[in-house]
N, C-alpha and C positions, 0 to 999 in steps of 0.2 A: 943425540939427534934421533937415533933409532928407537930409543926408549920413548921419546916423546911421540913418535909416529904410532907406536904400538898402543900407547895410552889413548891417543886421539881416536884410533880405530875402534878400540874397545868402548870408548865413550859414545861414538856414533852408533855402534851396534846396540848398546844399552838404550839409547834414546829411541831407536826404531822398535825395540822390544816393548818399551813403555807405550808407544803409540799403538802398536798392534794389540797389546793387552787392554788398553783403554777402549779400543774399537770393539774388542770381544765383549767387554763388560757392558758397553752400550747396546750391543746386539742381544745380550742375554735376556732382557725383559721381553723383547720382541719374539724371540724363539720360544720363551716360556708361554707367552700369551697365545701364540699360534698353536702350541701343543695343547694348551688348556682348551681353546676354542674347538679344536678338532675332537676333543673328548666330550664336548657338550652336544647332546642330541636335542631334537625338537621336544621329545617327551620330557627330558630333564629340565629344559628351559621353561616349559609350561608348568611343570611341577613346582619349580622354585620361584615362579612369579606370583607374588601375593595378589596381584590385581586380576589374575586369570584363575584363581582358586575355584570359583564356582563352576566354570566350564570344565576345568581339569577334573574336578570331583565327579562330574557327570560321566566323563569319559572313563574314569577309573572304575566306575560301577558298571560299565558296559563292556563286556569281554570282547565283543567284535570290534567296537570302536577303538579300544585300547590296542588290539592287535594291529589295526590299520595304522594307528599312530606310531607304533614301535617298528613295524616291519615293512611298510609300504612306501613307495614314492607318493608324495602328498603335497597339496596346497591346503592350508587350513585357515579359515577365517574365524578367529577366536573373539567372542564378545567379552567385554570387561565385566567386572563385578557390578558396576553401576548399571550396565545394560540389563543385567538380570534383576536388579531391584525394580526396574521399570516394567519388566516383562510380566504380563498378566495371564498368559496361558499356563496350563498345568504341565504340558509336555514340551521338552526341547528336542528338536529333531537334529541329532548330532551329525548324521550323514549329510544333511543339507548344508553343513558348514565346511564340507571337505570336497576336494576334487583329486583325482588320481594323477593329474598332470601338474608338476611343480612349475608355478608361474610367478615371475616377478611382476611388479606393478606395470612395468613397461610392456609386458607380454600379455596383459589381460585384454581379451577381445570383447565384443559386445555381449557375448554370452560365454558362460563357463559351465560345463556339464558337472553336476554335483554327483556325490556318491549315494544320493537318495535311491531307494530301491527302483523307482520308476525313472530315474535320470532327470528329474525336474531341473531345468537350467537355472543358473544364477545370472542376473542381469547386471551389467556394469555400466555405470553412468559417469561421464567425465564432465566436470564443470570448472570453468575458469572464472573466479569471482570478479576480478578486474583485469584489464589489459596489463600484461607483463607479470602477473602473479602466477605462482605455480597452481596447476589445476587440482581441484578436489576430486577424489574418486569415491564412488559409492557402489556397494554391492546390494542390489535391491534398494531398500530404504536405509541401509546402514552405512555410515560414513567410515571409510578406511582411514585409520589414524596413521598418517605417513611416517611420523618419527618413530613409530613402534612397529613398522611393517618392513617388508623386504628382508626379513631375517632368514638367512639360508643355513641349512644344517645338512649333515650327512649321517644317516642312521648306521647301525651296526652291520647292515648288509651292503652298505655303500650306496644306497639310494638317496637321491637329493630330496629334501623337504623344505618348504618355505612357509613361514608364518606371517600372516597379516592380522593385526588387531583391529577390531571394529567396535563401534559404539552402540550397536543394537543387536538383538537376537533375531536370526533369520527364521522365517516361518513359511513353509510350503503349504499347499492345500492340505487341510486336515479333515478327516472324516468323522462322522458321528459314530458313537460307540456301537460296535457290532455291525457296522456297514463297511462295504468296500466299493471302490470305484469300478464302473463297468470297463473303463479304459485307463490303464496306467499312464501317468503323465499326460493328462487330457489337454487338448487345445481349448479355446474359449467356447466352442460349441460343445465339446465333450463336458466341459464344466457345467453348461446349462442343462445338458441331458442328465447328468449325474447329480444335479444340485441337491436332490433330496437326501443324498448320502453324505453331503459336504456340510461342515459346520459353519453355517452363516446365520445362526440364530440371532435375533428372532425374525429374520427376513425371509421372504419368498419371492420368486421371480417368474412364476408360471405364466402370467399374462403376457409379458414381453416375449418369452420363449415361444408361446403359441403364435403370437403375431409374426415373429420371424419366420416360423414354419409356413404360415398361411401365405406370406408374401415371397416365399422361396428365397430368403436372404441368408440362409444358414451357411452358404459358401463363404460369406464375408467373415464369419467367425471360425471357419475351418482353414482359411487361407494360411499356408506356411509363411514363415518369416517372423516379423516382430510388429505388433500393434498394441495400442492401448484401447481397451473396451470399457464403455460405461453402460452398466445394466441398471435400469430403474426397477426398484422393488415394488412389490404388490400394492403397498399403501399409496404409491404414487398414482394409482389409477382409480382413486375414489371418485374423482370428478367423472360423471357418467360419459360425457362426450369425448373425453381425452383419448381413449383407446381408438375411437373411430378416426381420429386425426393422424394416427401413426401410419405412414406409408413408407415406401422403400427409401425415399430421400431422408425421411426422419431417422430411420434406422441407420443409414450410412452416416448421418450427422452425429452418431454416438461412437464413432470409431476414428481414432487418430492413427494413420498408417505409418509404418517404418520407424516407430518409436515405442519403447517400453518405458512409460513415465511413471515412476513411483513418487509418492507425495513429498518426501523429504527433499530430494534433489530436483523437484519439478521446476520448470522455468516460469515462476510466478509472474503474472502480468504480461506474458508473451502470448499473442494470439497464434494458435496452432491450427493448421489446415486439417479438416476432416476428410473422409472419403467423399463426402458431398461438397465438392468444391469445383463447380462448373460455371461457365459464363452466365447462365441464367439463374443460378441459385448457388450461393456460397455460404458455407457454414464453418465457423472457426470455434475452437474451444480454448478458454483461458483458465488457468488455475488461479484461485484466489484464496488467500489465507486470512482468517479472522481471529484476532486475539493471539495470545502466546501462552506458553506453559501448559498447565492442566486444562485451561479453558480453550486451547487452540482448536479450531475447527477448519476443515478444508472444504472449499466449494469449487465447483466448476461452472463456468459461464459460457453458454453457447451464444454466438452472435450470428444472426441470419441477415445476409445482404442480398439485394436483388431478389426479393421474395416473389413467390408466385401467388395465385389467388387463394391458395389454401393456407399459406404460411405468412405470418405477420413479421415484418422486419424488426430487429431489435434483439435484446439479450434475454435469455432465460437462465435463471440461476438454480442450481441444485446442490444440495449438501452431500458430500461423500459419507455414507453411513457405515460402510465397511470397505477399507482400502487395501491395496497392495496384495491382491491374490495372484500369485504367479501361475501362469499356465504355459503350455509348450510353445505357444506362439505370441507371448507377450504378458500383459498384466491386465487383470480385471478389477474395476472399482464398482461397487454397488452405490447407487445414488437414490436420493429420496423421492425423486420425480423425474419424468422424462424431460430431456432437453428439447430445444427447437420449438416446441408447441406452446403457443400463446392462447390461453383459453380462460383467463380470469380478468375481471375488471379491477381497476385500481383499488376500490374499496374492499373487494373480496381478498385481494392479495395482501392488503395491509392488515386485515383481521384474521387471515388464515394462520392457524397455530403452527403449521408445518414450516413456515418461513421464519426461521429463528434469528436471522440477521437483525431484525428490528423488533425483537420481543419486548424490550423495555419501552420502546415508543408505543407499541400496541397496548401494553399494560397501562401506560400513562393515560392514553386516550380513553380506554374503557373504564378506568377507575376515577378519573378526575374531569374528563371533558367528553362524555358520550354524545353531547350535542354536535360535536365536530363531525361525527360520522353522518349525522343527518344532513349536514351541509354538503358532504361529499356525495350523498345519494341523489341530490338534486342537480348534479353536474353532468354534462354530456362528455366533456373532455377534461382531462386534468394531468398535470405533472406534479408529483409529490417529491419534495426534497426531504428525505428521511434521515434524521441524525442517528449515528451509531449509539450503541448501548451506553458506552462510557460518557458520551455527551449528555444523554438523558439523565444518567445517574448524577452527574455534576449539577445539572439544572434542578433536580429534585431536592438538592440541599440548600437552595436559595429561597427567598421569600415569595417567589412566584407561586408556590403551591397554595398560599393563603389567599391569593387573588384570582378566583376562577375566571373572571372577565378578562383579566390581563393574560392569563394562560391561554384562553381561547384565541385571543388576538395573535399571540405568538404562534400557535399551531396553524392558524390560517395563513400566516406569513410564509409557511412552508408549502403552500399550494398555489399553483398557477393554473388559471382556467384555459389551458391550451396544451397541446401535445408538443413538448419541446425536447428535441434530441440534443446530445452533446455536439454533434456536427453542426446543427443550426446555431447553437451558441457560439461556436468557433467562427462560423461564417459571418455572423452578425457582429462579431467583436473585432473585425478587421480594421475599421476606420473610426470607431468610437466605442465608448463604454456601452455595452448592451444592457438595457434595463427592461424589466418586465413587471407589469402590475400584478400584485398577489391578491388573494381573497380578503386580505385585511385592507380596509378602506384607506386610500391615499398612501399605501405602503408599497414600495417597489423593492425588487431585489436586483442587484447589479453584478455583472460578470466581468472577470478579468482573466487574461491568459498570461501565465508565467512560463517563460522559456528556459529550459535547462541549458546553461552555457556549454556544457560538455556534450550532451547527447542531442541538444536542440529540440528535445521533446517538449510539447506544450501541455501544461496542466491547467485545469479550469478551477478558479476560485469563485465563490459566490458570497456577496455581502448583503446582509439584511439586518436592519435594526441595530447597526453598529457592530455587528459580529461578522468577521471574515472567516469563511469555512472553505476547506479544500474538498474537492470531489474525490471520493474513495472508490466508488463503483457507479458507473452510469448506464443509462439506456436499458434498464430492466423493463421489458415491454409488457404492457397490459392491453386489454381490448379497447381501452378508451384513453390511452396515453402512455406515460412512462414514470418510472420511479428512479431517482438518483440518490445514492447514499453519500452523505457528507459527514465530516468529522466533528462538527459543532452544531449546537442548537442556535438557530438564528433568533435574534431579538432578545437574547439573554446575555446582557453585557457582562464582560469579565475584565475589561481594560479601563484604565483611567483616561481622561481626555488627552493627557500627554502621551500615554502609550498608544492610543488610537492614532494620533497624529504621526507618531514615529513609524507605525507599521502600515498605514493606509497608502497604497501606491499612487493615489491621485492627490495626496495632500503633502507631498514632499517639500515643496517650496515654503509653504507656511511653517512647516516644522523647522526647516533649516534657518529661516529668518528669525524665528523665535529662539532657536538654539544659540544664535550669535550673541544675543544680549541677555541670555538667561531668563527670557520672558517665559519660557516653557516650564521653568522649575516649579512655579506655583500650581501648574495644571495637574500635578500628581497629588495635591493635597486632598484628603478625603473628608475633611471637616467643612468643606465649602461646596457650593453648588454653582456650576459654571454653565452658561449658555454662550456658545462660541460660534460666531458666524465666520466660517473658514472658506476663503476663495480656493477653488481647486487649481491645480497647476496650470491648466489651460487658461483659466480666468486671468491669472497673473501675467502670463505671456501675452495674451491678447491685449491686456491693458497697456503693457509697455510698447507693443506694436502701434497701438492707436495714439499713444502719447510720446512721440519721439523726443520731445524736449525734456522729459523726465529722465533723471540721471540714476541709473541702476548702481553705478559706482558709488555715488554719494549715499544712496539708500542703504548700501551694505556697509560702507565706511562709517557712517554716522549712526551707529547701531542704537545709541541712546536717544539722540535728538530726532531722528527720522523714523527708522524702522520700528522702534519700540512704540513711538506715539501712534503710528499707523495701526499696529497690531492691537494696541489698547482700545482703539476705536471700534474693534470687532468683538470685544469680550465683556460679558456682563457677569458680575458676581452678586448673587442674592441668596436669600434663604430658601429659594425654590428655583426650579428650572422653568424655562418658557418653551413649550412646544410650539410648532408653527400654528397648530389649531388654536392654542391659547392666544397667540399674538394676533391671529386673524379676528378672534372674538373681541379682543381688547382694542383694536385699531379701527373704530368706525370712521374716524377722520385721520388723526395723526397720533402716533404713539411715541412718547419720549422715554427712553430707557437709560438708566445710569450706567455708564461704562467704568472701567478701571482707570481710564485716562481723564484728562481735564475737561473733555467735552462729552456731552450726552449724545446718545444716538437717537435721531428722530426719523422714524420710518412709518410706512403704511404697508399693510399686508392684504393680499387678495388671493382667492382661490378660483381657478378655472380648470375644468376638465380634470379634476382630482390632482392638479398641480398647484403649488404655491408660488407666488411672485411677491417680490419685495421692492419697495421704492424708497431710496435714500433721499431725504429732503434736500440735501446739499446739491444733488445733481438733477433730481426729478426723474431719473431714469428707472424704469421697471426692469428688474433682472430676475431670472429664474432661480428658484431654490432647487438645485440639481438633486440633492438628497436631503430630505427633511428628517429631523428627529433621530439622528444617529446616536443611539443610547450608549452612555459610558457609565461606569460605576459612580462617578462624581459629577455627572452633568450630561448635557446634550450638545451635539455638534450639528449645525445646519450648513451644508456645503452649498456655496453660492457661486453664481457664474460671473460675478464682477466684484472687485474689492471696494470697500468704502474709503476711497482716497481721491484727493484732488491732484491735478498735475503739479500745482505749486507746492504741495507737500513734499514732492520729490526733488524740488529745485532748491539748492542751498547756495549761499554766497561763498561758503568755504568750509569744507568738512575738516574734522580732526584728522590727524596723520596716522590713524590706526591702520595697520597693514590690511589690505584687502583680503577677504576670505575667499581663497580660490575654490574651496569646496562648493560654495553656493553658486559662484559664477560658472563653474564647470557643470554643476547640476542644471543650471538655467540653460546653458548652451545645449546640453544633452537633451533635455525635455523639448526645447525649441526645435532642435534638429529632428527629433523623433516625430513630433506632431506635424512638422512641415513635410516630412517624408511621406507620412500616411495621409496627408491631405485633409486634416481636420479643420483647417482655417477656411 
């Protein structure tokens, strides 16, 4: 019994030893790792990181920089090798990537004093891409790579050091060879005073500097704190009258207070208040980015509201020609022309080579349709919808280029003989589709508002000649109107009839009716030419309201016997298309057109006040052609205000038992509710 107890005790002790030994073995890697980490310094970490080899080699060749890296308390912002591959300058300012205070990301304030000889600050920007996402951090225009940052080390002297890896090389003010700054770490005014010693080639800024002095606004550029300053270069004052229009308010409209905004983390699309933001005159500035990659360019757009007698309301756009010059009280951007001032007519602005946003459109006009400029010369007011360069390039690959007459018609469709602002478009689009006649005879453009379900922001689209374009940048003011930049060339079709039906917001019902019975499938064929009379959504709903005996349920259920036959009555397939002008010329009395259905379509067409009207013989009723000649790659669509249908076409003795399509009924109810709410009936 005693022996058994001793054996049991020894076994229990042995088990406890095994547990203890196992725990020690598990702790061993942790202890080893901690020991190893404590021996790693910031210098050795950078030396051994192949992606920081470019930056480390520069430090290695600089005795002072290496001494700071090894011996001092430090925060270092280290650019990757890829950042150096993109870097175009000859010299890298190592001290501008360092600060004597070790700072984790959470400790970074709006500014960090650098180790540059003049103490030029580094500016920190925090951005949250989407709600709930972790914020992005930038130092000047370089993004801090979070997963490779916040690395903390202790050097051999016991000082703390922190490494943050960034995706761009940081550049302070750089001087011309053999020149020095009058004031170390200059503010924005010091920058202007010493600008001849600063490397901003090939630009000059003497005129704007002189105007600031004359108007005694230099204190705006000396003010402590943080601001963003936009300085127009000398070439921006080639227009003789431009300098005389610069007053104190214009100068203040070139400064965004309390923010140092660098181009990469700029809040693009957000209107920012300038120093000139008072009840009687308000000026905002918005950053706008054009294109991507090597072709990327950054613009700023000033918007003047509540203008006075000297300043015209609307937007003025300027390209940033030299960006991100850090100064003691913020950041300076050089721009190609002054903001706020409107001193050019639409024709001048369109043909001015300094406006690079529409260079392809300008070249297209000058090379292929110079007569278009003569048309603009004869206009007192105009609004021009200018397509982006990509849209013009796509159009130039089509057969439009071989038909100069057609090209001129397309160009004239982009011009409205009136001054139309985006605000006016939005106000006039509240209760109906807003339409405006263009310079092309009998051609209108149509506007629609699309609301973002998340932000509730409303964007403007414009439709002309079968092409739906989105507004990219609006309200660029001229002395005789406005320029709006859009993302497509109007009148140059790129969709089939089926694709146009699917995407056009006012043709939803016809599209879904045709989708039920596969009627739409044929409309994608490119070896046929279609002329399709399409009732808009409002026309269908109005018809059902006026014909209560008609059974929508049966119309949807009997997709072959009823809905298909009705749609066939609206579609013509031939070896050519029929424009409304063609039909008007052909129908002196009555015109019979062969449809894809069993019955022909007998109509008359007339034109009054540049609008077309169509009469269906079966009812004798004249109805408006709401949009004529909507061009598609395989045909034409004419949007009409009443369907070609009898009430008895919709009344059946008994439909098939096919399940009701809830999609169409839901859509019908939605459209009906929307139109009833905004009072279009």
